[in-house]
All heavy atoms as an XYZ file, in Angstrom:
839
protein
N      -0.329     65.005    124.796
C      -0.228     64.832    126.228
C      -0.548     63.411    126.616
O      -1.458     62.819    126.074
C      -1.228     65.775    126.916
C      -0.930     67.227    126.712
S       0.578     67.591    127.525
C       0.334     69.171    128.010
N       0.288     62.932    127.525
C       0.049     61.577    128.084
C       0.009     61.664    129.573
O       0.816     62.376    130.193
C       1.195     60.673    127.732
C       1.257     60.240    126.274
C       2.354     59.302    126.004
O       2.672     58.411    126.890
O       2.983     59.381    124.969
N      -0.942     61.015    130.183
C      -1.082     60.976    131.634
C      -0.805     59.506    132.024
O      -1.559     58.636    131.647
C      -2.439     61.380    132.091
C      -2.871     62.821    131.710
C      -4.289     63.048    132.092
C      -1.970     63.858    132.361
N       0.244     59.335    132.828
C       0.625     57.940    133.249
C       0.408     57.886    134.770
O       1.022     58.701    135.529
C       2.091     57.612    132.940
C       2.350     57.557    131.459
C       3.825     57.265    131.187
O       4.587     57.094    132.165
O       4.198     57.249    130.000
N      -0.390     56.955    135.235
C      -0.593     56.778    136.641
C       0.556     55.994    137.251
O       0.862     54.883    136.867
C      -1.929     56.052    136.871
O      -2.965     56.728    136.207
C      -2.243     55.974    138.338
N       1.244     56.669    138.245
C       2.334     55.991    138.935
C       1.825     55.150    140.079
O       2.227     54.078    140.334
C       3.394     56.990    139.407
C       4.214     57.526    138.262
C       5.417     58.234    138.826
C       6.417     58.351    137.708
N       7.734     58.403    138.105
N       0.958     55.818    140.889
C       0.236     55.096    142.009
C      -1.116     55.823    142.224
O      -1.481     56.619    141.397
C       1.104     55.058    143.250
C       1.603     56.393    143.659
O       0.891     57.391    143.625
N       2.859     56.516    144.124
N      -1.733     55.573    143.333
C      -3.052     56.123    143.550
C      -3.045     57.645    143.731
O      -4.018     58.359    143.460
C      -3.695     55.523    144.810
C      -4.014     54.020    144.551
O      -4.172     53.687    143.367
O      -4.143     53.246    145.545
N      -1.906     58.189    144.151
C      -1.855     59.655    144.406
C      -0.988     60.430    143.422
O      -0.959     61.671    143.481
C      -1.319     59.916    145.871
O       0.001     59.344    145.929
C      -2.246     59.287    146.847
N      -0.301     59.737    142.547
C       0.610     60.442    141.637
C       0.273     60.117    140.156
O      -0.039     59.002    139.829
C       2.061     60.002    141.879
C       2.816     60.862    142.823
C       4.284     60.375    142.904
O       4.943     60.425    141.865
O       4.666     59.961    143.987
N       0.371     61.142    139.382
C       0.197     61.017    137.907
C       1.371     61.707    137.238
O       1.694     62.852    137.536
C      -1.112     61.609    137.418
O      -2.187     60.959    138.121
C      -1.279     61.432    135.937
N       2.025     61.011    136.335
C       3.133     61.545    135.553
C       2.568     62.112    134.247
O       1.922     61.420    133.506
C       4.178     60.468    135.294
C       5.428     60.976    134.704
N       6.362     61.707    135.392
C       5.900     60.868    133.409
C       7.328     62.009    134.594
N       7.073     61.510    133.382
N       2.871     63.396    133.953
C       2.372     64.019    132.751
C       3.529     64.249    131.775
O       4.541     64.784    132.142
C       1.756     65.440    133.099
C       0.596     65.235    134.098
C       1.266     66.091    131.840
C       0.074     66.561    134.637
N       3.308     63.796    130.542
C       4.324     63.985    129.496
C       3.699     64.726    128.341
O       2.539     64.504    127.978
C       4.779     62.619    128.943
C       5.535     61.793    129.890
C       5.893     60.475    129.238
N       6.344     59.554    130.271
C       7.484     58.887    130.155
N       8.195     59.035    129.077
N       7.853     58.074    131.114
N       4.453     65.621    127.780
C       4.042     66.395    126.606
C       5.102     66.394    125.551
O       6.266     66.384    125.844
N       4.697     66.327    124.311
C       5.620     66.340    123.235
C       5.257     67.385    122.194
O       4.130     67.452    121.730
C       5.639     64.960    122.534
C       6.527     64.862    121.256
C       7.995     65.012    121.673
C       6.282     63.523    120.571
N       6.199     68.355    121.986
C       5.954     69.344    120.981
C       6.720     68.899    119.763
O       7.954     68.614    119.833
C       6.503     70.719    121.448
C       5.814     71.222    122.698
C       6.490     71.211    123.868
C       4.587     71.734    122.616
C       5.830     71.724    125.045
C       3.951     72.224    123.720
C       4.588     72.195    124.975
N       6.090     68.861    118.614
C       6.759     68.419    117.410
C       6.175     69.083    116.179
O       5.165     69.747    116.262
N       6.809     68.845    115.081
C       6.310     69.455    113.805
C       5.049     68.777    113.345
O       4.774     67.656    113.700
C       7.479     69.253    112.855
C       8.193     68.014    113.346
C       8.046     68.078    114.864
N       4.324     69.486    112.506
C       3.149     68.935    111.864
C       3.586     67.831    110.945
O       4.404     68.136    110.036
C       2.413     70.039    111.124
C       1.134     69.545    110.470
O       0.895     68.380    110.330
N       0.347     70.510    110.001
N       3.182     66.608    111.081
C       3.670     65.466    110.262
C       3.391     65.722    108.749
O       4.204     65.356    107.908
C       2.908     64.288    110.764
C       2.457     64.623    112.091
C       2.294     66.115    112.143
N       2.250     66.326    108.420
C       1.906     66.547    107.018
C       2.894     67.546    106.405
O       3.425     67.322    105.281
C       0.492     67.082    106.902
O      -0.398     66.145    107.546
C       0.082     67.208    105.450
N       3.177     68.630    107.151
C       4.118     69.634    106.622
C       5.528     69.053    106.514
O       6.225     69.301    105.568
C       4.084     70.839    107.568
C       4.870     72.045    107.069
C       4.344     72.585    105.771
C       4.831     73.151    108.117
N       5.925     68.301    107.505
C       7.251     67.700    107.496
C       7.403     66.718    106.298
O       8.421     66.694    105.642
C       7.511     66.917    108.807
C       8.844     66.320    108.918
C       9.974     67.003    109.360
C       9.268     65.016    108.614
N      11.037     66.095    109.330
C      10.626     64.907    108.846
C       8.589     63.873    108.120
C      11.366     63.758    108.646
C       9.327     62.710    107.921
C      10.630     62.628    108.180
N       6.372     65.921    106.056
C       6.390     65.036    104.938
C       6.455     65.796    103.608
O       7.184     65.381    102.701
C       5.110     64.078    104.963
O       5.046     63.447    106.166
C       5.136     63.110    103.816
N       5.701     66.918    103.502
C       5.788     67.703    102.289
C       7.204     68.224    102.057
O       7.731     68.151    100.930
C       4.818     68.851    102.382
C       4.931     69.924    101.261
C       4.484     69.347     99.935
C       4.174     71.181    101.648
N       7.861     68.742    103.106
C       9.201     69.277    102.926
C      10.195     68.198    102.578
O      11.094     68.368    101.756
C       9.629     70.049    104.170
C       9.186     71.482    104.159
C       8.047     71.877    104.905
C       9.825     72.442    103.423
C       7.611     73.162    104.883
C       9.429     73.745    103.403
C       8.313     74.089    104.107
N      10.044     67.016    103.168
C      10.954     65.924    102.842
C      10.711     65.462    101.394
O      11.685     65.210    100.619
C      10.729     64.716    103.752
C      11.193     64.969    105.195
S      12.923     65.527    105.296
C      13.776     64.105    104.626
N       9.462     65.430    100.922
C       9.144     65.071     99.551
C       9.818     66.073     98.614
O      10.437     65.715     97.597
C       7.657     65.042     99.381
C       7.188     64.760     97.971
C       7.349     63.472     97.448
C       6.658     65.781     97.201
C       6.921     63.220     96.156
C       6.265     65.507     95.921
C       6.356     64.246     95.386
N       9.662     67.373     98.933
C      10.273     68.407     98.099
C      11.807     68.297     98.058
O      12.432     68.488     97.010
C       9.859     69.804     98.602
C       8.427     70.149     98.357
C       8.118     71.531     99.010
C       8.082     70.232     96.874
N      12.411     67.958     99.186
C      13.886     67.799     99.229
C      14.303     66.675     98.322
O      15.320     66.728     97.578
C      14.381     67.576    100.676
C      14.542     68.799    101.441
N      15.630     69.647    101.224
C      13.863     69.372    102.420
C      15.538     70.682    102.032
N      14.444     70.552    102.778
N      13.576     65.542     98.398
C      13.903     64.412     97.551
C      13.728     64.684     96.038
O      14.533     64.288     95.219
C      13.095     63.170     97.922
C      13.589     62.550     99.226
C      12.709     62.287    100.249
C      14.903     62.189     99.386
C      13.132     61.693    101.449
C      15.325     61.598    100.559
C      14.454     61.369    101.601
N      12.675     65.433     95.726
C      12.447     65.802     94.298
C      13.557     66.734     93.819
O      14.099     66.537     92.764
C      11.061     66.502     94.155
C       9.920     65.510     94.453
C      10.933     67.122     92.769
C       9.838     64.376     93.456
N      13.930     67.722     94.644
C      14.979     68.631     94.268
C      16.303     67.881     94.122
O      17.045     68.119     93.132
C      15.100     69.831     95.274
C      13.852     70.712     95.148
C      16.334     70.563     95.068
C      13.712     71.737     96.183
N      16.613     67.053     95.048
C      17.837     66.262     94.974
C      17.857     65.330     93.715
O      18.863     65.263     92.996
C      18.049     65.414     96.199
N      16.724     64.790     93.419
C      16.618     63.923     92.209
C      16.854     64.683     90.927
O      17.591     64.264     90.075
N      16.191     65.831     90.816
C      16.357     66.645     89.612
C      17.789     67.162     89.509
O      18.354     67.156     88.435
C      15.341     67.803     89.660
C      15.616     68.826     88.557
C      13.904     67.347     89.562
N      18.380     67.515     90.652
C      19.776     67.975     90.645
C      20.701     66.836     90.162
O      21.551     67.109     89.305
C      20.158     68.361     92.074
C      21.564     68.848     92.185
C      21.924     70.155     91.965
C      22.614     67.976     92.585
C      23.237     70.602     92.092
C      23.919     68.389     92.702
C      24.221     69.731     92.452
N      20.497     65.629     90.652
C      21.346     64.546     90.208
C      21.120     64.172     88.729
O      22.084     63.947     88.005
C      21.148     63.346     91.073
C      21.660     63.424     92.514
C      21.181     62.191     93.315
C      23.177     63.531     92.520
N      19.894     64.171     88.287
C      19.600     63.840     86.888
C      20.236     64.865     85.942
O      20.890     64.490     84.992
C      18.073     63.797     86.696
C      17.536     62.539     87.340
C      17.713     63.803     85.214
C      16.000     62.469     87.415
N      20.104     66.147     86.284
C      20.655     67.175     85.406
C      22.162     67.299     85.503
O      22.836     67.700     84.576
C      19.961     68.537     85.603
C      18.706     68.649     84.825
C      17.537     68.276     85.307
C      18.745     69.172     83.506
C      16.376     68.368     84.536
C      17.591     69.261     82.747
C      16.377     68.886     83.262
N      22.719     66.864     86.647
C      24.203     66.774     86.719
C      24.709     65.682     85.792
O      25.695     65.890     85.062
C      24.628     66.392     88.135
O      24.249     67.459     89.038
N      24.026     64.566     85.725
C      24.439     63.512     84.813
C      24.215     63.934     83.366
O      25.016     63.587     82.479
C      23.631     62.233     85.100
C      24.093     61.643     86.436
C      23.316     60.459     86.860
N      23.703     59.997     88.182
C      22.991     59.201     88.923
N      21.814     58.762     88.488
N      23.414     58.851     90.105
N      23.110     64.606     83.080
C      22.850     65.085     81.713
C      23.950     66.093     81.296
O      24.436     66.082     80.166
C      21.450     65.686     81.586
C      20.373     64.605     81.732
C      21.265     66.450     80.307
C      18.969     65.157     81.847
N      24.330     66.964     82.246
C      25.403     67.959     81.959
C      26.693     67.229     81.623
O      27.410     67.616     80.714
C      25.551     68.920     83.092
N      26.990     66.182     82.397
C      28.224     65.407     82.099
C      28.184     64.784     80.718
O      29.130     64.782     79.942
C      28.444     64.381     83.191
C      29.656     63.510     82.902
C      30.956     64.014     82.999
C      29.486     62.187     82.468
C      32.043     63.228     82.774
C      30.578     61.397     82.181
C      31.854     61.914     82.307
O      32.974     61.165     82.020
N      26.986     64.207     80.392
C      26.804     63.586     79.095
C      26.980     64.625     77.987
O      27.636     64.362     76.951
C      25.454     62.934     78.942
O      25.338     61.885     79.846
N      26.384     65.825     78.168
C      26.518     66.874     77.195
C      27.987     67.348     77.051
O      28.471     67.688     76.021
C      25.597     68.063     77.552
C      24.179     67.783     77.238
O      23.922     66.818     76.438
O      23.299     68.461     77.783
N      28.720     67.326     78.212
C      30.152     67.691     78.176
C      30.922     66.697     77.347
O      31.747     67.064     76.534
C      30.638     67.781     79.625
C      32.173     67.908     79.709
C      32.772     69.144     79.390
C      32.996     66.836     80.048
C      34.143     69.306     79.443
C      34.316     66.965     80.110
C      34.933     68.171     79.815
O      36.318     68.309     79.848
N      30.658     65.418     77.571
C      31.376     64.352     76.812
C      31.023     64.417     75.357
O      31.913     64.221     74.475
C      31.048     62.950     77.459
C      31.532     61.831     76.529
C      31.628     62.794     78.820
N      29.757     64.723     75.026
C      29.332     64.782     73.627
C      29.579     66.150     73.007
O      29.296     66.375     71.826
C      27.850     64.468     73.543
C      27.410     63.078     73.979
C      25.923     62.905     74.027
C      27.990     62.028     73.022
N      30.167     67.087     73.768
C      30.480     68.410     73.358
C      29.215     69.158     72.867
O      29.245     69.937     71.898
C      31.532     68.412     72.254
C      32.787     67.642     72.691
C      34.018     68.198     72.046
C      35.275     67.459     72.373
N      35.518     67.073     73.721
N      28.134     68.977     73.585
C      26.893     69.737     73.360
C      26.800     70.910     74.326
O      27.552     71.012     75.310
C      25.675     68.833     73.536
C      25.573     67.749     72.510
O      26.109     67.906     71.413
N      24.875     66.669     72.880
N      25.832     71.783     74.100
C      25.654     72.933     74.975
C      25.124     72.448     76.305
O      24.226     71.612     76.407
C      24.641     73.912     74.335
O      24.311     74.903     75.239
N      25.679     73.044     77.347
C      25.305     72.684     78.736
C      24.583     73.796     79.500
O      24.336     73.729     80.663
C      26.505     72.257     79.524
C      27.213     70.985     78.942
C      28.510     70.712     79.638
N      29.490     71.728     79.577
C      30.350     71.933     78.534
N      30.304     71.211     77.494
N      31.257     72.915     78.581
N      24.200     74.826     78.749
C      23.664     76.021     79.408
C      22.386     75.656     80.131
O      22.210     76.044     81.326
C      23.335     77.104     78.345
O      24.538     77.362     77.577
C      22.829     78.364     78.946
N      21.435     75.028     79.495
C      20.135     74.678     80.145
C      20.349     73.781     81.362
O      19.729     73.952     82.392
C      19.205     74.019     79.155
C      17.877     73.632     79.777
C      16.966     74.615     80.061
C      17.581     72.290     80.014
C      15.745     74.306     80.658
C      16.319     71.985     80.588
C      15.468     72.974     80.895
N      21.327     72.875     81.213
C      21.605     71.938     82.331
C      22.081     72.730     83.583
O      21.608     72.518     84.707
C      22.672     70.894     81.975
C      22.254     70.102     80.739
O      21.037     69.938     80.570
O      23.153     69.670     80.031
N      22.956     73.703     83.350
C      23.498     74.477     84.475
C      22.468     75.422     85.041
O      22.474     75.733     86.236
C      24.757     75.253     84.077
C      25.959     74.372     83.907
C      26.777     74.424     82.787
C      26.293     73.430     84.920
C      27.866     73.599     82.670
C      27.377     72.600     84.798
C      28.200     72.751     83.660
N      21.533     75.877     84.188
C      20.452     76.732     84.654
C      19.566     75.920     85.641
O      19.240     76.380     86.750
C      19.615     77.355     83.514
C      20.441     78.402     82.781
C      18.311     77.890     84.010
C      19.794     78.883     81.510
N      19.209     74.724     85.248
C      18.367     73.850     86.141
C      19.104     73.488     87.398
O      18.510     73.571     88.497
C      17.910     72.584     85.360
C      17.219     71.620     86.265
C      17.041     72.955     84.193
N      20.355     73.198     87.295
C      21.170     72.867     88.465
C      21.248     74.051     89.455
O      21.053     73.878     90.656
C      22.583     72.358     88.097
C      22.511     70.987     87.408
C      23.514     72.336     89.289
C      23.795     70.553     86.791
N      21.505     75.227     88.875
C      21.512     76.432     89.683
C      20.158     76.705     90.345
O      20.094     77.095     91.544
N      19.098     76.421     89.623
C      17.736     76.665     90.228
C      17.482     75.695     91.322
O      16.896     76.026     92.334
C      16.682     76.536     89.117
C      15.275     76.748     89.637
C      14.897     78.041     90.001
C      14.378     75.692     89.736
C      13.617     78.220     90.510
C      13.100     75.891     90.242
C      12.706     77.164     90.616
N      17.975     74.468     91.195
C      17.820     73.436     92.270
C      18.601     73.906     93.539
O      18.108     73.715     94.630
C      18.239     72.091     91.831
C      17.382     71.441     90.743
S      15.677     71.251     91.267
C      14.869     72.522     90.283
N      19.791     74.391     93.377
C      20.527     74.863     94.522
C      19.808     76.031     95.165
O      19.670     76.076     96.381
C      21.965     75.318     94.110
C      22.684     76.025     95.214
C      22.798     74.104     93.624
N      19.254     76.928     94.385
C      18.482     78.044     94.927
C      17.257     77.495     95.651
O      16.919     78.013     96.764
C      18.046     78.990     93.738
C      17.055     80.076     94.180
C      17.534     81.135     94.954
C      15.711     79.916     93.890
C      16.627     82.134     95.381
C      14.816     80.954     94.326
C      15.282     82.020     95.029
N      16.584     76.518     95.090
C      15.442     75.923     95.766
C      15.790     75.292     97.105
O      15.033     75.375     98.078
C      14.733     74.850     94.791
N      16.976     74.648     97.171
C      17.390     74.085     98.437
C      17.556     75.157     99.486
O      17.068     74.996    100.640
C      18.738     73.372     98.303
C      18.651     71.899     98.023
C      17.697     71.011     98.486
C      19.533     71.102     97.257
N      17.992     69.749     98.026
C      19.095     69.800     97.268
C      20.664     71.425     96.530
C      19.766     68.781     96.590
C      21.316     70.392     95.845
C      20.859     69.094     95.916
N      18.241     76.257     99.143
C      18.420     77.346    100.068
C      17.034     77.964    100.455
O      16.853     78.335    101.588
C      19.332     78.411     99.545
C      20.796     78.066     99.621
C      21.549     77.774     98.498
C      21.430     77.935    100.843
C      22.840     77.436     98.541
C      22.772     77.579    100.975
C      23.465     77.313     99.818
N      16.169     78.062     99.501
C      14.837     78.598     99.780
C      14.079     77.723    100.742
O      13.477     78.234    101.738
C      14.038     78.766     98.492
C      12.672     79.433     98.605
C      12.812     80.838     99.104
C      11.946     79.373     97.280
N      14.137     76.397    100.578
C      13.473     75.476    101.537
C      14.046     75.609    102.913
O      13.361     75.562    103.915
C      13.542     74.057    101.042
C      12.555     73.623     99.992
C      12.790     72.193     99.604
C      11.147     73.734    100.471
N      15.371     75.748    102.955
C      16.068     75.875    104.243
C      15.589     77.150    104.956
O      15.269     77.119    106.137
C      17.582     75.932    104.051
C      18.382     76.164    105.298
C      18.559     75.155    106.254
C      18.926     77.407    105.590
C      19.222     75.376    107.407
C      19.597     77.625    106.788
C      19.774     76.650    107.660
O      20.447     76.853    108.820
N      15.520     78.254    104.218
C      15.084     79.518    104.814
C      13.628     79.396    105.297
O      13.289     79.879    106.416
C      15.213     80.638    103.795
C      14.685     81.934    104.279
C      15.372     82.703    105.222
C      13.449     82.486    103.831
C      14.915     83.906    105.685
C      12.996     83.652    104.290
C      13.686     84.365    105.172
O      13.181     85.559    105.662
N      12.764     78.763    104.498
C      11.376     78.623    104.875
C      11.218     77.804    106.140
O      10.487     78.155    107.054
C      10.571     78.049    103.721
C      10.446     79.053    102.586
C       9.175     77.575    104.166
C       9.847     78.456    101.299
N      11.986     76.678    106.226
C      11.900     75.858    107.394
C      12.428     76.560    108.658
O      11.888     76.371    109.749
C      12.636     74.532    107.245
O      13.995     74.799    106.818
C      11.986     73.644    106.210
N      13.461     77.414    108.520
C      13.948     78.169    109.680
C      12.868     79.155    110.126
O      12.673     79.343    111.354
C      15.213     78.958    109.277
C      16.434     78.037    109.064
C      16.858     77.385    110.319
C      17.842     78.315    111.052
N      18.416     77.692    112.245
N      12.160     79.773    109.183
C      11.073     80.713    109.583
C       9.945     80.002    110.318
O       9.439     80.485    111.278
C      10.564     81.477    108.333
C      11.503     82.507    107.798
C      11.804     83.569    108.790
O      12.921     83.646    109.238
N      10.827     84.347    109.145
N       9.563     78.833    109.776
C       8.499     78.082    110.412
C       8.898     77.649    111.790
O       8.076     77.663    112.738
C       8.117     76.840    109.519
C       7.430     77.319    108.257
C       7.220     75.870    110.278
C       7.178     76.210    107.222
N      10.156     77.267    111.959
C      10.625     76.826    113.266
C      10.619     77.985    114.267
O      10.254     77.830    115.420
C      12.040     76.233    113.205
C      12.473     75.622    114.502
C      13.873     75.092    114.478
N      14.286     74.514    113.240
C      15.483     74.064    113.002
N      16.413     74.184    113.867
N      15.794     73.534    111.849
N      11.061     79.185    113.801
C      11.032     80.352    114.714
C       9.618     80.706    115.084
O       9.346     81.042    116.251
C      11.684     81.539    113.994
C      13.194     81.377    113.928
C      13.851     82.539    113.219
O      13.157     83.600    113.050
O      15.019     82.448    112.854
N       8.678     80.637    114.160
C       7.263     80.936    114.469
C       6.683     79.926    115.377
O       5.929     80.206    116.322
C       6.426     80.953    113.187
C       6.784     82.129    112.298
O       7.414     83.071    112.694
N       6.323     82.045    111.046
N       7.045     78.636    115.217
C       6.590     77.570    116.074
C       7.157     77.646    117.490
O       6.497     77.223    118.442
N       8.383     78.199    117.624
C       8.984     78.283    118.935
C       8.146     79.230    119.875
O       7.959     78.906    121.046
C      10.392     78.783    118.801
C      11.140     78.848    120.128
N      11.537     77.743    120.803
C      11.479     79.884    120.905
C      12.089     78.062    121.947
N      12.099     79.383    122.021
N       7.684     80.306    119.352
C       6.876     81.216    120.139
C       5.558     80.530    120.559
O       5.122     80.629    121.720
C       6.532     82.490    119.353
C       7.750     83.357    119.081
O       8.736     83.174    119.796
O       7.710     84.149    118.125
N       4.931     79.767    119.688
C       3.703     79.053    119.999
C       3.982     77.975    121.028
O       3.210     77.772    121.950
C       3.109     78.401    118.730
C       2.580     79.456    117.732
C       2.167     78.808    116.443
O       2.375     77.667    116.261
N       1.584     79.648    115.595
N       5.147     77.318    120.913
C       5.495     76.286    121.847
C       5.670     76.817    123.248
O       5.226     76.284    124.259
C       6.764     75.547    121.411
C       7.178     74.431    122.336
S       8.745     73.709    121.859
C       9.858     74.981    122.217
N       6.362     77.968    123.314
C       6.561     78.643    124.610
C       5.257     79.080    125.219
O       5.028     78.936    126.422
C       7.479     79.829    124.441
O       8.692     79.419    123.802
C       7.807     80.494    125.771
N       4.360     79.567    124.391
C       3.031     79.999    124.886
C       2.250     78.787    125.405
O       1.603     78.851    126.499
C       2.296     80.669    123.729
C       0.902     81.216    124.134
C       0.233     81.848    122.974
O       0.892     82.323    122.023
O      -1.045     81.911    122.978
N       2.297     77.678    124.701
C       1.589     76.429    125.155
C       2.172     75.922    126.457
O       1.462     75.524    127.359
C       1.665     75.388    124.044
C       0.747     75.476    122.883
C       1.049     74.406    121.869
C      -0.677     75.312    123.351
N       3.496     75.967    126.549
C       4.122     75.485    127.797
C       3.761     76.363    128.980
O       3.481     75.846    130.072
C       5.660     75.428    127.581
C       6.364     74.879    128.818
C       7.863     74.839    128.639
O       8.375     75.661    127.865
O       8.531     74.061    129.347
N       3.755     77.702    128.754
C       3.337     78.600    129.842
C       1.918     78.341    130.257
O       1.644     78.315    131.487
C       3.532     80.043    129.367
O       4.850     80.270    128.905
C       3.184     81.073    130.450
N       1.037     78.149    129.350
C      -0.392     77.849    129.688
C      -0.481     76.563    130.384
O      -1.219     76.416    131.384
C      -1.223     77.853    128.400
C      -2.693     77.503    128.546
C      -3.396     78.593    129.400
C      -3.344     77.356    127.199
N       0.268     75.543    129.940
C       0.219     74.228    130.582
C       0.687     74.309    132.001
O       0.066     73.766    132.920
C       1.095     73.266    129.759
C       1.202     71.911    130.413
C       0.088     71.031    130.458
C       2.387     71.470    130.978
C       0.228     69.779    131.003
C       2.515     70.244    131.524
C       1.410     69.383    131.593
N       1.798     75.020    132.269
C       2.332     75.167    133.630
C       1.377     75.960    134.504
O       1.263     75.679    135.697
C       3.723     75.819    133.587
C       4.821     74.961    132.938
C       6.096     75.808    132.834
C       5.020     73.672    133.732
N       0.665     76.920    133.894
C      -0.308     77.717    134.684
C      -1.507     76.780    135.052
O      -1.974     76.918    136.224
C      -0.803     78.851    133.811
C      -1.737     79.781    134.449
C      -2.114     80.870    133.492
C      -3.214     81.769    134.055
N      -3.638     82.800    133.069
N      -1.936     75.967    134.150
C      -3.039     75.035    134.513
C      -2.609     73.989    135.557
O      -3.322     73.731    136.494
C      -3.490     74.328    133.221
C      -4.231     75.273    132.273
C      -4.445     73.145    133.581
C      -4.496     74.710    130.922
N      -1.377     73.533    135.438
C      -0.881     72.543    136.434
C      -0.765     73.170    137.844
O      -1.068     72.575    138.845
C       0.513     72.019    135.999
C       0.373     71.185    134.735
C       1.163     71.198    137.105
C      -0.391     69.889    134.887
N      -0.310     74.453    137.859
C      -0.144     75.122    139.155
C      -1.472     75.428    139.866
O      -1.468     75.513    141.099
C       0.650     76.411    138.954
N      -2.552     75.568    139.106
C      -3.837     75.923    139.718
C      -4.525     74.722    140.307
O      -4.211     73.607    140.296
C      -4.712     76.610    138.722
O      -5.033     75.788    137.655
């Protein structure tokens, strides 16, 4: 919340609802790790293809990374939906305090 004085009788109130920075950083870190592992194992799978080696383990890891991406997406959607209710509750309380 920010209170900005416009003049002697007016105050401008600003509020920002946003994600928890620590949680957002964790999810971004996980996305970068998953993307990195996906790219590394994609290159290893290509090398194994060229060398005519077995690529089973490479495809298992790649598939798991795709699954992890979808899982992170689902988790973030759930967190956002839970946060929306809390945000609405905070806004209602704020407007109630302002009105009184």
